[in-house]
C-alpha positions in Angstrom: -31.2 27.3 6.7 -32.4 27.6 10.3 -28.9 28.5 11.5 -28.6 31.2 8.8 -31.9 32.8 9.6 -32.4 32.5 13.3 -30.7 35.8 14.1 -32.7 37.6 11.4 -35.9 36.2 12.9 -34.8 37.3 16.4 -34.2 40.9 15.2 -37.4 41.0 13.2 -39.4 39.8 16.3 -38.0 42.6 18.4 -38.8 45.1 15.8 -42.4 43.9 15.3 -42.9 43.7 19.0 -41.5 47.2 19.5 -39.2 46.2 22.3 -35.5 46.2 22.9 -33.3 43.3 24.0 -32.9 45.0 27.3 -36.6 44.4 28.1 -36.3 40.6 27.8 -36.7 39.0 31.2 -36.1 35.3 30.2 -35.5 33.1 27.2 -37.7 30.1 26.6 -36.6 27.4 24.1 -37.9 24.0 23.1 -35.5 21.2 23.7 -37.7 18.4 22.3 -39.3 16.5 20.8 -38.3 17.2 17.3 -35.4 17.0 14.8 -32.1 17.1 16.6 -30.4 19.5 14.2 -33.2 22.1 14.4 -33.4 21.8 18.2 -29.7 22.2 18.5 -29.7 25.4 16.5 -32.4 26.8 18.7 -30.8 25.8 22.0 -27.4 27.1 21.1 -28.8 30.5 20.0 -30.9 30.7 23.2 -28.0 29.8 25.4 -25.9 32.5 23.9 -28.7 35.0 24.1 -29.4 34.3 27.8 -25.8 34.6 28.8 -25.3 37.8 26.9 -28.5 39.3 28.4 -28.0 37.8 31.9 -31.5 36.3 31.9 -32.8 32.8 32.8 -32.8 30.1 30.1 -36.0 28.0 30.4 -36.3 24.7 28.6 -39.8 23.9 27.3 -41.3 20.6 26.3 -42.7 21.2 22.8 -45.8 19.2 23.5 -46.6 21.2 26.6 -46.2 24.3 24.5 -49.0 23.0 22.2 -51.3 22.5 25.2 -50.6 26.1 26.2 -51.7 27.3 22.8 -55.3 26.5 23.7 -55.1 29.0 26.6 -53.8 31.9 24.6 -56.2 34.7 23.6 -55.1 37.9 21.8 -51.5 36.8 22.1 -51.6 36.6 25.9 -51.7 33.5 28.1 -54.7 33.2 30.4 -53.0 33.1 33.8 -55.9 33.2 36.3 -57.2 29.6 35.9 -57.9 27.8 39.2 -59.4 24.5 40.5 -62.6 25.3 38.6 -60.6 24.7 35.4 -58.3 21.8 36.4 -58.1 18.9 35.8 -58.6 19.3 32.1 -57.9 16.8 29.3 -55.9 17.7 26.2 -56.1 15.9 22.9 -52.9 16.7 21.1 -53.2 15.8 17.4 -50.5 16.7 14.8 -48.3 15.2 12.1 -46.1 13.6 14.7 -48.3 13.1 17.7 -51.7 11.8 18.8 -51.9 11.8 22.6 -54.4 12.2 25.4 -52.8 14.2 28.2 -54.2 15.0 31.6 -53.5 18.6 32.6 -53.6 18.9 36.4 -52.3 22.4 36.6 -50.3 24.8 34.4 -47.2 22.7 34.8 -48.3 19.2 35.8 -49.2 16.8 33.0 -49.5 13.0 32.6 -49.9 10.9 29.5 -52.9 8.6 29.5 -53.0 7.5 25.9 -51.2 7.8 22.6 -51.1 6.2 19.1 -49.5 2.8 18.6 -48.5 3.6 15.1 -49.3 6.5 12.8 -50.2 9.9 14.2 -53.4 11.5 12.9 -51.6 14.1 10.8 -49.3 11.4 9.4 -52.3 9.3 8.4 -53.8 12.3 6.6 -50.6 12.8 4.7 -50.4 9.2 3.6 -54.0 8.9 2.6 -53.7 12.2 0.7 -50.8 10.7 -1.3 -52.9 7.6 -2.0 -55.6 9.8 -3.4 -53.1 11.8 -5.5 -53.9 15.0 -3.6 -50.5 16.1 -2.5 -49.1 17.5 0.8 -49.9 18.6 3.4 -52.8 16.1 3.5 -55.0 17.7 6.3 -56.3 20.8 4.6 -56.6 19.0 1.2 -58.6 16.1 2.5 -60.8 18.4 4.6 -61.6 20.4 1.5 -62.4 17.3 -0.6 -64.6 15.9 2.1 -66.7 19.0 2.1 -67.7 18.2 -1.5 -69.0 14.7 -0.8 -71.7 13.4 -3.2 -73.0 10.8 -0.8 -71.9 10.7 2.9 -73.1 7.1 3.3 -71.4 5.8 0.2 -68.4 4.3 2.1 -67.8 3.2 5.6 -64.3 2.7 6.8 -63.3 0.7 9.9 -62.7 2.2 13.4 -59.9 0.9 15.6 -61.5 1.1 19.1 -58.8 -0.9 21.0 -61.3 -1.5 23.7 -60.4 -0.8 27.4 -57.6 1.5 26.2 -57.1 5.2 25.5 -54.6 4.3 22.9 -55.1 4.9 19.1 -54.2 3.1 15.9 -54.6 4.4 12.4 -52.5 1.9 10.4 -55.5 -0.4 9.8 -57.6 2.6 8.6 -54.8 3.6 6.2 -54.7 0.1 4.8 -58.5 -0.1 4.4 -58.5 3.3 2.7 -55.8 2.1 0.3 -57.8 -1.0 -0.6 -60.9 1.1 -1.1 -59.0 3.5 -3.3 -57.6 0.8 -5.4 -61.0 -0.8 -5.8 -63.1 2.3 -6.4 -60.7 4.7 -8.0 -58.1 2.8 -9.9 -59.9 -0.3 -10.9 -62.8 1.5 -12.6 -62.7 3.6 -15.8 -64.1 6.8 -14.2 -64.5 10.1 -16.0 -63.2 13.3 -14.4 -66.5 14.1 -12.5 -66.8 10.6 -11.2 -63.2 10.6 -10.1 -63.7 13.8 -8.1 -66.9 12.5 -6.5 -65.2 9.2 -5.5 -62.2 11.0 -4.0 -64.5 13.3 -2.0 -66.6 10.4 -0.7 -63.5 8.5 0.3 -62.1 11.6 2.0 -65.3 12.0 3.9 -65.4 8.4 5.0 -61.8 8.7 6.2 -62.4 11.8 8.2 -65.5 10.2 9.8 -63.6 7.2 10.9 -60.8 9.3 12.4 -63.0 11.7 14.2 -65.4 9.1 15.6 -62.5 7.4 17.4 -61.0 10.7 18.6 -64.3 12.0 19.9 -65.3 8.8 21.7 -61.9 8.1 23.4 -61.5 11.8 24.4 -64.9 12.2 25.9 -64.7 8.8 27.7 -61.3 9.7 29.2 -62.6 13.1 30.3 -65.4 11.4 32.0 -63.3 8.8 33.8 -60.8 11.4 35.0 -63.5 13.9 36.1 -62.2 16.6 33.8 -63.7 20.1 33.7 -62.7 20.8 30.1 -61.4 19.3 26.9 -58.5 21.1 25.2 -57.6 20.2 21.6 -54.3 21.3 20.2 -51.8 20.6 17.4 -52.0 21.1 13.6 -55.0 18.9 13.1 -57.0 21.0 15.6 -57.4 23.6 12.8 -59.7 21.2 11.0 -63.2 22.7 10.7 -65.0 19.4 10.7 -63.2 18.3 13.9 -64.1 21.5 15.6 -67.7 21.4 14.6 -67.9 17.7 15.6 -66.6 18.3 19.2 -68.3 21.6 19.8 -71.8 20.3 18.7 -71.6 16.8 20.3 -69.6 17.1 23.5 -71.2 17.7 26.9 -67.8 19.2 28.1 -66.6 22.7 27.4 -64.2 22.2 24.4 -61.4 24.7 23.9 -59.4 25.1 20.7 -56.5 27.4 20.0 -56.9 30.2 17.6 -56.4 28.6 14.2 -53.1 30.3 13.5 -51.7 28.9 16.8 -52.5 25.2 16.0 -49.3 24.7 14.1 -45.8 25.3 15.6 -45.3 28.8 16.8 -43.1 30.8 19.2 -45.8 32.2 21.5 -46.8 28.8 22.7 -43.2 28.1 23.8 -42.9 31.5 25.4 -46.2 31.0 27.3 -45.1 27.6 28.7 -41.8 29.2 29.6 -43.6 32.1 31.4 -45.1 29.6 33.8 -41.7 28.4 34.9 -40.4 32.0 35.0 -43.2 33.1 37.3 -42.0 30.2 39.6 -38.5 31.6 39.6 -36.9 28.7 37.6 -33.2 29.4 37.3 -30.8 29.4 34.4 -30.5 26.0 32.9 -27.0 26.0 31.4 -26.9 22.2 30.9 -30.0 22.1 28.7 -29.6 19.5 26.0 -31.5 18.4 22.9 -33.9 15.6 23.6 -35.4 14.5 20.2 -37.6 11.7 21.7 -38.9 13.8 24.6 -42.5 12.9 25.7 -44.9 13.6 28.5 -44.6 11.0 31.3 
């Protein structure tokens, strides 16, 4: 499907941007992490395009692209950040990743913590299925949690993993499953009681997740003397998460525009722009790296 539509998307992008192919100065393409087949289609198309247009091909780490999304305003990357901005700490939270990344400059990153098991978005999806809410779990659980009947009704465990900036959500998932089986499926609830119980479990689940995310992120930002906290990835669109960080953190917290939290082309182009401005040359040997990470 991607292979069949990629050229159409390319032509549509040119049309909507009101530019011609002759105005393209470089091609940025993600080479990982991700599904090998999808990455391969993108890389092969980008290679062909760069050769036909005689412009540089720039490989982009998809995770670094998500970080850049927090620095995009009105479809333009903020390019005048200096030492008053760096270092900054990025919390990257999505269906496939939960990572704390130290951003030393536009193109220098180091991984300081990540999940040992489920990513946050993955945990949302699994809990949503447990509650019979469907997919994707993030927006559905957020919506249900807003309708809580008693925010103190349930308390779910937090996996602190002391003296570590790593995360674990498998235990929370199991605890939520046990609570759901006990409160939702073992009782003969009417429709109203069922909805209240689902909402209260959803609220307790979110509280547990965000308590850990907030604590570990702010502690890491303090230890590494960070100037700002950036929060990117699909879960960064969650309104409860945004309110939690913005109201409680002593750091300046920066989120992407909500439409840029999920995968998008402008974040990849923005990361590629940084390398282009540094005169990075054509990378003809660019290969798919499905398990790529930030070192």
